[in-house]
TORVOLO-814473 format. One line per field, with one value per residue: x, y, z of N, C-alpha, C in turn; residue number from 1. Coordinates in steps of 0.001 Angstrom, whole numbers, plus 500000, padded with zeros to 6 digits. Each point is the difference from the previous one (the first is absolute). Layout:
N
n_u = [X,...]
n_v = [Y,...]
n_w = [Z,...]
ca_u = [X,...]
ca_v = [Y,...]
ca_w = [Z,...]
c_u = [X,...]
c_v = [Y,...]
c_w = [Z,...]
n = [NUM,...]
***
This chain:
376
n_u = [738152,500619,500975,499093,500162,501087,500588,499578,500622,500539,500134,499852,500673,500660,500705,500460,500613,500657,499967,499948,501193,500583,500575,500479,500864,500150,499507,500710,500799,500358,499544,500274,500340,499928,499897,501538,500260,499688,498727,499121,499388,500335,499164,501225,500066,500107,501193,499228,500748,498658,500437,498919,500684,499384,501157,499821,499965,499023,499447,499538,500989,498886,498761,501140,500158,498705,499627,500921,499420,498858,501260,501185,499102,499812,501466,500155,500897,499288,500654,500724,499398,501309,499385,501226,500701,500518,500165,500001,499532,501462,499346,499908,498455,499846,498889,500432,499707,499625,499880,499320,500020,499280,501420,498990,501024,499886,501507,499319,499492,499572,499304,499433,499231,499679,498720,500582,500704,500121,498620,500397,500507,498828,499501,500638,498590,500655,499425,499228,500149,499758,500300,498504,499429,498977,501580,500279,499019,500061,500418,500152,501295,499374,500961,500997,500257,500885,501083,500787,498831,499551,501177,500462,498669,500411,501686,499644,499894,498576,500715,499224,499387,501217,500570,500699,500940,499777,499110,501399,499209,500915,500049,500947,500659,501224,500543,500842,500385,501096,499337,501162,499446,500405,500731,498519,500124,499436,499744,499454,498949,500061,498596,499594,498444,500506,499720,499755,499087,501035,500161,501057,499313,500475,500914,500743,499734,500497,499117,501050,499456,500847,500954,499578,499962,500478,499871,499572,501200,500695,498752,500511,501016,499716,499510,500909,500401,498878,500401,501458,499250,501493,499557,500872,500668,500621,500298,499588,501013,498938,500166,500246,499309,499202,500332,499057,499285,499538,500064,499161,499710,500159,499927,499315,499007,499576,499725,499350,498996,500203,499575,499046,499643,499927,499306,499630,499776,499709,499016,498833,500228,499649,499205,499856,500147,499420,499123,500219,500164,498870,499050,500563,499774,499279,500724,500863,499340,499271,501072,500120,498787,500940,501454,499415,499397,499807,498646,499766,499193,500746,500991,498907,499731,501785,500124,499187,500569,501041,499606,500012,500979,500221,499342,500097,500987,500241,499313,500821,501114,499654,499562,501168,500056,500161,500560,500611,500122,500157,500988,499940,499660,501112,499149,500068,501121,499399,500395,498812,499632,499878,498892,499423,499804,500193,499075,499386,500164,499438,498638,499839,500363,499997,499021,500098,500110,498713,498918,500107,500081,499266,500219,499840,498789,499152,500115,499775,498861,500332,500630,501022,500746,500723,499243,498914,500647,500189,498729,499489]
n_v = [675184,500665,500134,499409,500383,499482,500375,501381,499173,499038,501254,500744,499219,499965,501255,499773,498568,500621,500642,499180,498914,501379,500668,498686,499967,501673,499367,498773,500318,501262,499473,499512,501237,500293,498452,499801,501229,499410,500813,499050,500728,499035,499866,499273,501229,498799,499844,498754,499409,499117,499081,499744,498468,499676,499881,498908,500978,499460,499761,500910,500134,500262,498768,499354,500316,500233,498398,499677,500532,499551,498943,500192,500053,499704,499902,499793,499205,499709,501232,499639,499406,499924,499985,499153,500589,498843,501073,499590,501407,500384,499325,498651,500097,500076,501316,500035,501499,500499,501010,500502,501202,499929,500838,500400,499228,499476,499637,499221,499734,498849,500318,498944,501196,499526,499999,499336,500214,500763,499575,498901,500555,500445,500101,501481,500406,500583,499041,500382,498603,499187,499150,499847,499505,500934,500135,498639,500455,499625,500207,500901,499408,499572,501276,499960,501105,499758,501159,498758,499150,501461,500669,498589,500247,501147,500088,501026,498578,500287,499286,500336,499050,500186,499154,498999,499134,499095,500657,500752,500712,500936,500144,499854,500649,499620,500323,499599,498533,499488,499231,500439,501150,500443,499086,499494,499628,501004,498836,499858,500164,498618,500857,498959,500469,498821,499035,500577,499967,500650,500890,500451,501194,499249,501233,500190,501143,500031,501399,499776,499768,501563,499140,499926,499152,499143,500027,500874,500226,498718,500946,501376,499047,499423,501130,500625,499443,500569,501321,499993,499069,499711,501002,500442,500627,501224,500059,501287,500360,501128,500207,498853,500131,501407,499738,498897,500783,500454,498561,499563,501615,500078,498579,500180,501027,499380,498761,500222,500699,498562,499543,500937,499469,498767,500464,500710,499494,499327,500805,500284,498815,499671,500981,499342,498700,500404,500689,499060,499303,500749,500460,498683,499838,500781,499496,499999,499544,499296,499678,499593,499298,499141,499736,500249,499304,498592,500426,499339,500816,500711,499088,500149,501295,500075,499637,500697,500856,499461,499494,502029,500040,499175,500186,501453,499992,499054,500787,500322,498807,499659,501424,500079,499124,500309,501542,498789,499371,500790,499977,498720,500470,499655,499283,501274,500956,501121,500298,500203,499122,499997,500668,499353,498660,500815,501209,499088,499270,501382,500517,498639,500055,500810,499630,498702,500626,500895,499133,499018,501019,499967,498702,499333,500666,499353,498731,500079,500675,498836,499197,499811,501382,500678,499033,500628,501078,499562,498905,501331]
n_w = [382030,498542,501080,501197,498751,499563,501216,499267,498839,500955,500240,498912,499598,500906,499948,498671,500368,500758,498957,499224,500798,500378,499004,499774,500986,499380,498277,500706,500692,499195,499106,500983,500310,498637,499855,501001,498892,498733,500372,500644,500602,500496,500706,499854,500979,500647,498838,500157,499854,499530,499485,498932,500260,498771,499717,499809,500614,499196,501064,499235,499022,499328,499926,499853,498327,499312,500960,499917,499331,500326,500146,499772,499482,500323,499980,501367,499918,498692,499334,498794,499052,499314,498888,500173,498979,499771,499191,501628,501022,499085,498901,499326,499792,498613,499192,498658,499508,498407,500508,499322,500262,499192,499966,500438,500619,501160,500533,500435,501103,499705,500391,500451,500218,500856,500472,500362,498829,499618,500705,499620,498986,500442,498615,499974,499754,498837,498882,499972,499704,501326,499436,499259,500466,500830,499709,499798,499757,498966,498876,500649,500179,501216,500098,500757,499796,499996,500993,500438,499987,500634,500789,499854,500113,501219,500565,499436,499105,499948,500688,500863,499635,500004,498981,500989,499579,499427,499922,500394,501254,499600,501450,500174,501063,499771,501049,500766,499404,500808,499393,499377,500764,501107,499426,499973,498806,500113,499542,498958,500276,499866,501434,499650,499981,501090,499826,500826,498357,499872,501291,498503,500642,500695,499809,501119,500209,501411,500845,500745,501351,500634,500154,499051,500668,500505,501096,499719,499498,500901,500811,499328,500029,501355,500109,499514,500477,501006,499276,499557,500090,500412,500138,499869,501087,499593,500783,499784,500890,499648,501179,500206,499520,500527,500831,499873,499540,501060,500386,499130,500045,501468,499438,499162,500808,501271,498895,499135,501375,500355,498608,499503,500914,499408,498740,499949,501156,499052,499208,501111,500383,498581,499561,501246,499013,498500,500760,500870,499258,499659,500680,500243,498490,500543,501113,498903,499085,501004,500271,499094,499546,500946,499148,498935,501280,499443,499861,501297,499842,500091,501151,500340,499838,499989,500962,500777,499722,500304,501196,500084,499256,500670,501066,499850,499122,501168,500275,498812,500010,501348,500320,499053,500903,501358,499221,499501,501276,500776,499521,500334,501086,500700,499953,498736,500376,500709,499607,500928,499734,498515,499721,500591,499686,498460,500073,500439,499299,499914,500621,500239,498193,499914,500357,499215,499043,500668,500273,498546,499086,500741,500659,498719,499754,500637,500094,498271,500356,501174,498782,500496,498885,500804,500693,498934,500052,501717,499594,499068]
ca_u = [498925,499692,501004,499897,498398,499575,499805,498606,499075,499635,499546,498985,499197,499798,499011,498611,498847,499455,499055,498874,499295,499657,498774,499100,499557,499340,498971,498729,499368,498986,499191,499317,500254,498971,498697,499515,499284,498666,498734,499876,498465,499258,500679,500348,499607,498869,499204,500611,499756,499953,500234,499483,500343,498501,500751,498937,498143,499865,498554,499306,501200,499784,499581,501146,500975,498620,499775,501238,500065,498739,500302,500868,499101,499200,500931,500393,501669,500032,499394,499341,500414,499546,500492,500954,501018,501342,501012,499522,501100,501059,500164,500900,498934,499642,499431,500158,499732,499656,498132,499778,498923,499746,500462,501527,500596,500540,500190,499272,500053,498105,498645,498905,499378,498522,499483,500469,501328,500288,499855,500790,501342,500257,500864,498873,499924,500245,499227,498679,499901,500153,498723,499561,499946,499012,500540,499900,498747,500360,500842,500994,500428,500290,501478,500926,501656,500581,500412,501396,499237,499089,500913,500258,499224,498747,500521,498849,498678,499156,499897,498513,499112,501099,500133,501029,500085,499302,498770,499796,499441,500321,498837,501027,501533,500419,501227,501075,499961,500930,499508,501232,500817,500929,500931,499755,499912,498472,499179,498584,498836,498202,499402,498644,499050,499536,498567,499970,499429,501289,500445,500911,500856,499708,501094,498410,501033,499294,500830,499583,499721,501195,500501,499596,500621,499859,498541,499115,500708,499724,498296,499344,500525,499381,498705,499935,500650,498408,499111,500614,500815,501020,500714,501039,499932,501352,499606,501497,499713,501082,501203,500940,500232,500766,501368,500613,500252,501261,501177,499946,500572,501206,500925,500876,500492,500873,501176,500400,500130,501143,501123,500430,500461,501405,501092,500099,500910,501527,500748,500789,501428,501005,500144,500617,501927,500419,500172,501043,501173,500467,500897,501003,500864,499975,500337,501053,499035,499325,500851,500332,499052,499916,500870,499656,499034,498787,499697,499639,498365,500579,500682,499285,498884,500182,499634,497977,499495,500488,498958,498630,500551,500291,498474,499009,500431,499120,498390,499416,499671,498563,498594,499756,499161,499194,499004,498932,498702,498669,499954,499770,498547,500472,499061,498734,500060,500039,501437,500429,500658,501360,501131,499576,501642,501283,500651,500334,500907,501245,499808,500712,501337,500807,499872,500966,501416,500231,500697,501036,501044,500139,500493,501651,500354,500295,501547,500774,500111,500918,500963,500973,500730,501444,500031,500119,501247,500943,499833,500505]
ca_v = [499224,499666,499552,498963,499776,498675,499362,500004,499549,499031,500439,500455,498806,499441,500825,499817,498875,499962,501341,498913,499048,500528,500537,498782,499839,500952,500171,498892,500937,501074,499098,499064,501147,500743,499108,499724,501158,500134,498852,498321,500166,499011,499180,498744,499226,499343,499608,498676,499659,498566,499565,498922,499554,499011,498782,499615,500688,500605,500153,501025,500740,501513,500109,499709,501105,501061,499593,500290,501698,500164,499335,500354,501513,499164,499654,501056,500387,500490,501016,500050,499162,499661,498744,500658,499148,499645,500902,500950,500687,499366,498939,499734,499557,501625,499788,501188,499901,500781,500829,500817,500846,500370,499753,499714,498603,499739,498804,500157,499140,499734,499268,500089,499827,500134,501801,500350,499676,501319,500288,498953,500269,500853,500391,500860,500340,501493,500528,498899,499046,498472,499403,498788,498299,500545,500824,498825,500072,500647,499709,500378,499414,501206,500386,500927,499782,501215,501516,499719,499572,500941,500977,499585,499601,501339,501289,500986,500403,499260,498189,499523,499483,499513,498639,499213,498971,498935,500763,500514,501067,500626,500325,500377,500134,499084,500680,499164,498480,499543,498693,499326,500726,501418,499787,499889,501295,500219,499871,500276,498802,499965,499262,499590,499379,498831,499138,499318,498249,498963,498859,499924,500927,499158,500601,500406,500742,500434,500797,499603,500764,499765,499253,498648,499325,498847,499786,500223,499601,498852,499663,500263,499370,499007,500239,499700,498917,499086,500624,499783,498699,499997,501083,500357,501411,500811,501452,500886,501399,500638,500078,499103,499908,501301,499827,499188,500887,501002,499185,499994,500770,500211,498860,500282,501375,499953,499484,501101,500539,499578,499989,501558,500501,499088,500419,501610,499895,499794,501072,501270,499598,499783,500962,500655,499210,500518,501058,499655,499562,501429,500767,499843,500214,501615,500456,501366,501037,500741,500761,501366,501066,500934,500846,500870,500843,499880,499231,498625,500210,499675,498741,498724,500392,499342,498096,499553,500339,499015,498477,500168,500233,498554,499502,500340,498906,498721,499769,500695,498923,499463,501043,499531,499136,500104,500630,499235,499569,501187,500602,499150,499580,498800,499197,500554,500035,501437,501170,501022,499091,499841,501617,500022,499234,500578,501333,499143,499416,500695,500431,498763,499795,501281,500088,499329,500739,500991,499172,499432,501077,501308,499882,500536,501598,500754,499599,500820,501271,500069,500450,500780,500173,499429,498558,499424,501044,499057,498768,499707]
ca_w = [499738,498389,499506,500543,499503,500469,501343,500730,498929,500596,501605,499118,499451,501412,500200,498789,500290,501279,499233,499672,500971,501453,499258,499858,501803,500349,499421,500555,501352,499245,499586,500941,500646,499305,499957,501256,500456,499330,500916,499687,499832,501253,500915,500634,501648,500199,499249,499915,498169,499938,498909,500228,499272,499890,499348,499222,499501,498482,499921,500837,501127,500356,501306,501602,500792,500560,500964,501033,499917,500731,501427,500386,500271,501104,500992,500225,499912,498516,499643,498650,499548,498480,499390,498634,499301,500778,500034,500389,500494,500958,499443,499215,498858,499065,499126,499381,498404,499443,499623,499259,499621,498495,499069,501520,500702,500910,500874,501738,501414,500342,501220,499695,501663,499914,500586,501767,499702,500666,501219,500715,500346,500372,499384,500025,498036,500010,499005,499725,500951,499378,499297,500776,499532,498910,498928,499469,499125,499244,499214,500526,501318,500788,499789,501145,500177,500891,499230,498333,498654,499586,499125,498959,498900,500023,500290,500813,499332,501201,499550,500512,498911,498515,499860,499830,499348,500635,500142,501443,500102,501503,500989,500948,500069,501546,500002,499686,500070,499494,500387,500401,501208,499510,499391,498590,499323,500198,498440,499551,500377,499065,500365,499223,500942,499411,499417,501138,499731,499390,500733,499735,500881,501208,501081,500649,500752,501273,501125,501605,501227,500583,501222,499681,500397,499369,500252,499397,498884,499894,499900,498301,499292,500416,499201,498515,499793,499889,499434,498584,500515,499157,499617,500825,500366,500058,500580,499573,500271,499285,500791,499897,498426,499741,500693,498984,498814,500212,500422,498873,499535,500672,500227,498323,500532,501094,499656,499070,500821,500932,498882,499963,501170,500281,498829,500679,500848,499750,498978,500915,500357,499309,499711,501357,500129,498971,500402,500825,498770,499334,501379,499995,498979,499396,501064,498933,499594,501406,500631,499436,500030,501424,500150,498986,500169,500201,501131,499743,499220,498357,499381,500751,498687,498545,499779,499587,498501,498895,499929,498865,499032,499444,499788,499206,498767,499638,500178,499012,499435,500007,499324,498417,499939,500545,499217,499007,500952,500007,498680,499094,500547,500073,500958,500312,502015,500056,499868,501099,501236,499960,500442,501174,500020,499407,500997,501466,499822,499231,501477,500690,499524,500625,501590,500522,499617,501028,501466,500135,499919,501172,501171,499627,499549,501716,500047,499356,500697,500547,499195,500364,499002,500384,499672,498899,498869,500476,499780,498427]
c_u = [500103,501321,500056,498134,499967,499898,498479,498691,499147,498976,499052,498754,498918,498269,498451,499434,499328,498694,499257,499155,498723,498392,498617,499140,499110,499082,498943,499638,499062,499059,499255,499406,498751,498753,499131,499189,498638,499385,499963,498632,498846,500146,499683,500033,498858,498947,500299,499656,499489,500023,499675,499705,499041,500924,499023,498739,499657,498119,499240,501057,499404,499306,500509,500684,499192,499887,501605,500337,498849,500276,500434,499642,499207,501079,499232,501220,500145,499269,499774,500853,499682,500847,500825,500393,501185,501180,499563,501677,500993,500176,501087,499800,500348,499439,500388,500086,499903,498445,500227,499004,500384,501620,501721,499657,500560,500063,499427,499736,498837,499876,498662,499232,498577,499502,500713,501453,500206,500145,500577,501605,500095,500217,498818,499866,500265,499136,498682,499425,500461,498874,499307,499335,498918,500250,500314,498800,500552,501367,501483,500543,500289,501406,500147,501426,501014,500513,500860,499230,499342,501070,500484,499127,498695,500238,499060,498512,499381,499640,498597,499518,500552,499310,501442,499956,499143,498839,499902,499604,500664,498630,501130,501407,500174,501591,501461,499655,500881,500317,501308,500668,500430,501001,499836,499656,498730,499343,498936,499181,498500,499369,498663,499789,499725,499027,499735,499322,501212,500468,501504,500886,500072,500941,498615,501151,498580,500740,499312,500063,501653,499789,499201,501344,500606,499201,498724,500256,499270,498850,499811,500854,498959,498456,500013,500269,498868,499172,500021,501256,500706,500717,501372,499673,501091,499881,501622,499312,500932,500850,500660,500561,500989,501526,500944,500070,501662,501285,500580,500933,500978,501306,501191,501229,501339,501357,500857,501245,501681,501255,500515,501146,501507,500965,500194,501028,501585,500469,500687,500994,501453,500077,500788,501320,500517,500589,500981,501451,500333,500839,501166,501216,499900,500179,501081,498858,499173,501113,500556,498850,499207,500794,499596,498869,498291,499828,499257,498753,500434,500501,498402,498913,500546,499687,499154,499906,500357,499180,498484,499817,500029,498664,499166,500619,499382,498633,499700,499901,499052,499131,499857,498953,498445,498655,499107,498745,499030,499679,499225,499136,500022,499185,498879,499535,500175,501094,500611,500652,501688,501415,500181,501276,500954,500385,500233,501342,501780,501029,500688,501179,500588,500145,501030,501464,500971,500541,501464,501069,500285,501043,501709,500687,500407,501828,500956,500021,500754,501382,501011,500487,501244,500135,499866,500898,501251,500227,500266,501263]
c_v = [499431,499007,498782,499015,498194,499726,500548,499587,498962,500336,500830,498829,499310,500964,500219,499108,500329,501166,499270,499452,501011,500338,498881,500071,500924,500222,499095,500598,500758,499434,499402,500660,501091,499322,499950,501262,500394,499038,499035,500155,499313,499350,498875,499150,499177,499604,498678,499671,498641,499471,498392,499234,498603,498878,498915,499741,500641,500362,501512,501057,501536,500143,499590,501493,501167,499629,500500,501664,500215,499878,501328,501726,499790,499796,502074,500805,500744,501482,499929,499124,500245,498687,501147,498871,499540,500998,500943,500196,499204,498776,499739,500129,501521,499493,501448,499937,501436,500722,501016,500907,501278,499760,499799,498706,500058,498711,499739,498648,499582,499027,499844,499794,500453,501759,499647,499948,501786,500186,498848,500724,501763,501426,501082,500484,500928,500892,499038,499385,498776,499074,499073,498873,500392,500824,498841,500190,500666,499566,500573,499943,501565,500079,500622,500198,500874,500816,499937,499774,500904,500550,499493,499580,500940,501187,500931,499843,499023,498273,499671,499643,499882,498845,499734,499259,498599,500478,500300,500957,500796,499947,500950,500187,499962,500682,499030,499171,499440,498521,499118,500064,501704,500075,500089,501780,500550,499882,499908,498635,500563,498674,499341,499153,498278,499349,498644,498736,499159,498643,500084,501113,499492,500647,500929,501199,500233,500741,499201,501077,499682,498859,498516,498852,498307,498920,500234,499416,498746,499357,500484,498863,498855,500059,500034,498772,498789,500306,499225,498471,499722,501184,500625,501385,500258,501547,500681,501367,500810,501092,499410,499661,500994,499553,499193,500567,501075,499355,499925,500878,500483,499344,500327,501281,499787,499162,501189,500956,499823,499821,501334,500372,499590,500863,501349,499691,499125,500792,501180,499296,499938,501885,500964,499639,501037,501412,500196,499900,501319,500570,499869,500149,501281,500995,501012,500808,500817,500635,501660,501240,500313,500991,501165,500817,499530,499034,499366,499545,499965,499066,498950,500651,499550,498201,499884,500905,499149,498898,500245,500226,498614,499536,500680,499381,499032,500460,501022,498973,499156,500639,499526,498620,500132,500759,499303,499690,500861,500897,498600,499214,498344,499043,500533,500556,501626,500675,500573,498471,499746,501443,500292,498898,500270,500891,499017,499382,500673,500494,498993,499936,501419,499673,498543,500301,500814,499393,499604,500841,500729,499435,499764,501541,500840,499414,500626,501540,499979,499845,501542,500237,499683,498483,499485,500409,499173,498850,500239,500628]
c_w = [498650,500045,500843,499493,500092,500794,500373,499165,500727,501371,499111,499611,501440,500302,499171,500331,501337,499861,499335,501052,500697,498786,499718,501299,500258,499522,500400,501370,499677,499947,500923,500930,499987,499938,501243,501188,499853,500744,499217,499431,500586,501204,500416,501231,500191,498602,499243,498073,500486,498574,500132,498230,499792,499883,499377,500417,499026,500567,501089,500739,499887,501392,501100,500371,500812,501062,500499,499984,500779,501363,500308,500167,501773,501162,500969,499915,499066,500292,498700,499286,498258,498950,498468,499199,500665,500215,501036,500654,500754,499458,498856,498778,499676,498963,499652,498602,499840,500300,499095,499779,498873,499496,501763,500151,501244,500472,500982,500371,499406,501303,499844,501587,500340,500569,501584,500038,500762,501074,501116,499856,500296,498662,499545,498160,500289,499024,499730,501403,499465,499354,501326,499075,498648,498602,499191,499111,498690,499110,500432,501512,500626,500375,501203,499375,500801,499737,498756,499035,499500,499506,498921,498689,499792,499904,500901,500002,501153,499668,500338,498644,498885,499601,499294,498843,500467,500228,501961,499781,501582,500480,501408,499822,501646,499776,499533,500547,499907,500865,500619,500948,499773,499008,498498,499417,499560,498806,500112,500525,499654,500540,499418,500936,499415,499754,501454,499686,499523,500818,500256,501395,500969,501104,501074,500962,501083,500638,500691,500889,500439,500737,499567,499465,498723,500267,499019,498156,500168,499726,498791,499281,499788,499219,498887,499262,500183,498988,498448,500428,498866,499463,500613,500444,500624,500862,500152,501098,499043,500395,499923,498257,499323,500771,498704,498572,500415,499789,498238,499618,500683,500120,498855,500195,500719,499578,499260,500794,500422,499036,499977,501291,500204,499013,500806,500913,499601,499183,500975,500918,498912,500256,501147,500097,499352,500542,501063,499426,499468,500951,500137,499561,499499,501461,499981,499616,500705,501086,498636,500114,501373,500617,499453,500437,500247,501540,500394,499760,498209,499451,500691,498442,498460,499939,500088,498479,498990,499897,499710,498875,499087,500316,499197,498610,499885,500564,498911,498828,500451,499798,498769,500061,500754,499665,499024,500376,499685,498017,498970,500910,500485,501007,500346,501343,499267,499714,501204,500846,499531,500076,501901,500256,499985,501467,501473,499120,499841,501953,500472,499943,500476,501736,500206,499569,500687,501251,499910,500075,501468,500622,499024,499755,501514,499987,499457,500564,501039,500032,500795,499200,500341,500336,498774,499107,500360,499479,498706,499628]
n = [1,2,3,4,5,6,7,8,9,10,11,12,13,14,15,16,17,18,19,20,21,22,23,24,25,26,27,28,29,30,31,32,33,34,35,36,37,38,39,40,41,42,43,44,45,46,47,48,49,50,51,52,53,54,55,56,57,58,59,60,61,62,63,64,65,66,67,68,69,70,71,72,73,74,75,76,77,78,79,80,81,82,83,84,85,86,87,88,89,90,91,92,93,94,95,96,97,98,99,100,101,102,103,104,105,106,107,108,109,110,111,112,113,114,115,116,117,118,119,120,121,122,123,124,125,126,127,128,129,130,131,132,133,134,135,136,137,138,139,140,141,142,143,144,145,146,147,148,149,150,151,152,153,154,155,156,157,158,159,160,161,162,163,164,165,166,167,168,169,170,171,172,173,174,175,176,177,178,179,180,181,182,183,184,185,186,187,188,189,190,191,192,193,194,195,196,197,198,199,200,201,202,203,204,205,206,207,208,209,210,211,212,213,214,215,216,217,218,219,220,221,222,223,224,225,226,227,228,229,230,231,232,233,234,235,236,237,238,239,240,241,242,243,244,245,246,247,248,249,250,251,252,253,254,255,256,257,258,259,260,261,262,263,264,265,266,267,268,269,270,271,272,273,274,275,276,277,278,279,280,281,282,283,284,285,286,287,288,289,290,291,292,293,294,295,296,297,298,299,300,301,302,303,304,305,306,307,308,309,310,311,312,313,314,315,316,317,318,319,320,321,322,323,324,325,326,327,328,329,330,331,332,333,334,335,336,337,338,339,340,341,342,343,344,345,346,347,348,349,350,351,352,353,354,355,356,357,358,359,360,361,362,363,364,365,366,367,368,369,370,371,372,373,374,375,376]
***
């Protein structure tokens, strides 16, 4: 093997490159799978998001929004209605920033919601309670945080009643809230009680009864435009918006997967061809070993072992690059994701080279010593 190091160098470079590409792919897959396995924290089935745009209308916005909310409550098909900011679940809108408690800070997503939000999304409160409109009296804004924000800001300390930055007073804690879908990282979330009198938070969430169809949607849109003439109305089904968010995440993964599979197939075919040529050139060596008592399994094991040695050297070089990701906390991803990706990549590379070496090694094992030595 040492004497043929130049011949083996190209093969090792191919295996090294394949390992790095596979490491990137498995890191992405492990990251998304881990996120997917964590609960989303709320129910989106049979929930609609209605976006209201006032266009050129600037008069009595708060009153018109309140009238629309009252009208939506009156439908028999509607079980619950909630108002919130325009970054509703699975939307493309985001509001994030830092929130502080004493000397601790956390990057969180902010949501302005009313007292019916948790009920509309069937979101259980783990500690304390969800705020009520009466809580708006006073200098503090009633706030609910999710479990992730609680861990980052308070640790084991009881957060109920504590004051956050910008005069927020924590009244409750919910579990996960992955507003961009299951593939989203579980990040901190802060829910502030909205000011219903401002008229600016004009997104309505409706939980409708199962089986409610587009006929009701058309009637609903017509009634809203009668209350607020000139306003535009957009209805989003959260279940459909969730699928769109999933596509945004999965399409790059699928493209990367196809490219990686193409590369690995080419490397495997090249490795298979190199081994076949190597066996043809080494028939004399194989025949001599068989004549000296080597069994077919010995010959087969020799060729598989050689390719394992080459793969090991190539991956040792690749590991020098891969281990930098968990050590340097690249992309702010947990080290466990990279460790699992490294292990999976090593296993896949060994599996590929073993499969490529298996058939040629069995061909080598079938060489008859008399025939091989006669040819030699």
